[in-house]
N, C-alpha and C positions, 0 to 999 in steps of 0.2 A: 893762081890769081887770088888776089885778096879783094874782098869787097870793101868799099868805102861807104861808111854810114854817114849820111848827111843829116845832121840835126837841124830841124826847122828852126828858124829864128824865133825868138820869143815874141808872142803877140802883145800888142799894146792894148791895155784896157780901154774899152770903149766908154767914153764919158756918159754919165747918166742922161745928159741932155740929148745925146745922139740916140740913145735907146728909146727915150720918150718920143723923139721925132720919128724914129723908125716905126714904132708901134702906131703912132697916129697916122703915118702915111699908108699903113696897111690895114687900118681900121681895127686894130687890136685894142683890147681893154683888159684890165685886171680881172681875173676869174673871181667871181663872188663879190665883186665890188658893189657897194650900195648904190642903187639907181636914184635919180632925183625923185622928189616926192610925187610930182604929177605922173612920172613914168611908173612909179611903184603902184599908184592907184590904178593906172591902166592895166598893169600886169595882174593885179588882184581881181579886177573886174573881168578880165579875160578868163580867169580860172573860177568863176562863180559856179559853174556846173560841177567842178571838182569839189568845191566847198560843200555844196548841197549833197552830193553823192557821198562824200566822206562822213558828213554828219549823220545821214540816214543809215549808212553801214554801221557806224559806231552805236547808234541807238538800237538797231536790230540785234547786234551782237552782245549788247550789254547784259541781257538776261537769257541768252541762248542756252545756258547750262541749267537754268531753273525749270522745273516741271510746269510751273504756271506761266512761264515765259513773260510776255509783254504785260500781263496783268499786274506785275509788280511795279510798273510805271505809275499805276494809280494807287495800288495798295500801300506802297512805301509812305507817301505823304499822308494818306488816310490814317495809317497806324500811328504816325508821329502826332497827328492831330488828336487821336484818341488818347494818347499818353499825356499830351499837354492839357487836354480837357480835364482829365482826372486829377493831375497834379495842381495845375494852376486854377482851373475853373471850379473844381469841387473842393479840394483840400485848402487852397489858398484864397478861394472866394473871389477871384477876379471877374467871374461872370456876373456878380451882383451889380445892378445898375446899367448893364450893357444889353440893350435889346438885341434879339436874334444872335445870341452869343455863339451858337454852333456855326452858323454861316460866317459870322465875324471871325471866329478862330480858324476855320478851314480855309477861308480866303487868305488870311494872313500867312498860314503855313505854306500854302501852295505858292504864293507869290514870293515869299522869303526863300523857299527851296530853289526857285529858279535862280535867284541871285547867288545863293550859297553854292549850288552845284556848278554854276558857270565859273565862279572865281576859283573854286577848288580844281576844276578841270583845266582852267587856263594856267594855273600855277605849274602844272606838269605838261603843258602843251608842247613845249620844246624839249625839256629835259627827259620826258618820257617817250619821245619819238625821235631820238637821235639817229636811228637807222634810216628813217624816212628823210630826215633833214640832210643827212650826209650823202644819201644816194641820189636824190632828185633835186633839180634846180627849180624852185618856185618861190614866190613871196611868202616868207615865213608867217606873216600875219594871217595867212589862210588857216593855220592850225588853231589859234585861240578863237578866231571867229567861227570856225566850223564847230568847235566844242560848245560855244554859246548857242549856235543854231540847233545843235543836238538837244540842249536843255530846253530851248524854246519848243521844239517838237514834242518833248516829253511833257512840258507844261500844258500844251494843247490837248493831249490825251487826258490829263488830270482835270482840265476845265470841263470836259464832258461830265465827269463825276461830280464836279462842283455844281454844275447846273442842276443835276438831279437832287443834290442836297438842298440847294436853295428852294427848289419847288416843294420838296418834302417838308420843309420847315415854314412853308407859307409865304415865301418871298415871291411877289408877283413879277412876271416878265414885264419889262418896261423898255422904252426907247433909250434910256440911259445905259443899257447894257452895251450899246454900240460904242460907248466911251472906252470900253475895255481894249479896243483895237489900238487907239493912239497911246494908251497907257503901256501896253505891251511893247510897242515900237520904241517908246522912250526908254523903257526899262531895258530892252535888249541892247540899245545903243550904250546905255550906261554900263551894263554888265560886260559888253564886249570891250569897252575902253579899259575898265578895271582889270579884266582878264589879260589884256595885252601888257599892261603894266606888270602884273604878277608873272606873266610868261617870261618877260625879260629878266626880272629879278630871280625867278626860279631857274632860268637857264644858267645864270652865273652862280647862284647859291642854291642848290637843290634842297638843302635842309629847310628852306622856307616852307616847303610843302608839309613838313611835320608840325610847323608852328601854326599854320593857317586855320586848322579846325578850332583851336582855342580862341584865336582872334575873331573868327566868324561866330562862334558861340556867344562871346561877349557882345558882339554887334547885334545879334538876334535879340538878346535880353533888353537892349535899350531901344529897340525898333518897334515896340508895341505889337509884336506878333500875337502874344497871349493875353494882353491887357490893353486897355484904352488909355492912350497918352492924355487925352482930354480929361477923362475921369480922374486920372492920377494927379494931374496938375490942379484940378479943381478941389480935390479932397485934401491936398497938402498945401495949405496957405503959407507954411513956414519955409517952403522951398525958395531959393533965390529967384528973382524975376527972370533971369536969363535961361533957366533950366527948361521951361516949357517951349520957348521958341527954338532952342537948340535941338531938343528931342524931336520936335515936329519938322524941323528942316533937315533932319537926318535923311539921306537919300533913300535908304531902304524903307523907312517909315512913310516917306512921301509917296512912293509907288504902291505900297500896301494900302494906305488910306485912299488913294485915288481909285484903286480897284474896288475897295469896299464901297466907296461913294458911287461907283458905276453900277455895282451889282445889288447892293442891299439898300432897300428903300428907307430903312430906319436909320441908316448912317447918313446924316444930313451935312450940309455944307458948313454949318457952324463948327463941326469937329475937324475941319481941314485948316491948315495954316493959311494965312493971307497970301494971295498971289500964288496959290499952289501950283497952277499950271506953269507959271513962269519959273518957279523953283525947280519943277520936274524937268523942264526943258533946259534950264541952265546946268543942272547936274549931268544931263545926257550929253550936252555939247562939251562941257568941261572934261568929262571922263572919256567920251568917245573920240573927240578930236585930239585932246592932250595925250590920251593913252596910245592912240595910233601913231602920233609923231614920236612919242617916247620909244615905242617899239621899233619904229622904222630906223631911228638913229643908230641902233645896234644891229641892223640887219646882217652886216658882213661878219659878225662875231658868232652867230648861232651855229652850233655844231663844230666849232673849232676847239682844239685842245683835247 
């Protein structure tokens, strides 16, 4: 006997519309598709405990191999402040005419370090955690936000040392210290927004992480960390009229000056730009909301390729 092989008839390609209707009928959706913005916010809020735990774990592990451990969270910015004091305060004389220069400098260094570290960590938030991004399904914005939260936690450790420095140099405790809370909230929102922008750029072009230290160093020098913008503008009458307002409206300078105004009694309101709280809020909203939307628009691309 011979077997007869029956060749199945060729299948007709299913139209794309039929596939879409079939998927919709069974409640199927594209894997990794970007959710709507409100749904994305809800997903992110549902994972708030993960964000907090991830930030705390990263902070704990940061200095786990060092013998002094978490002491370096305070020592690093203090050593930076000591170096800047010697180079800028002593050698270049930027301390002249600036009351309470050591509290002025240390406050600037601590606040600037918060912004600098948040942006650097955000740049590598996606590209440096591809294993986590590809293994688990979660809103990717959780990564840059958690890194910013980690830097905020580290700043709070440093603020304890800052309070001791302020008291040692005769700065009295006052009710204005409470203004540090809204300043930190605004700065955190700004840092998180910029970090999300850099996270998206860094996910597509990892080489940006190598460039950012140079960009941030330049930004630091024009933000009045080691010198007073108000004194500089007053001492150089030959500068164009727009230089002073531009330097004072620089977001890093705004948050540094607001923190100095909150903590140091000799740093008076006349050294702040006009409508400073409005400027600080505007930068926070622009960076926070704009950065979040910019990051969300590329949600389905992270970890691909």
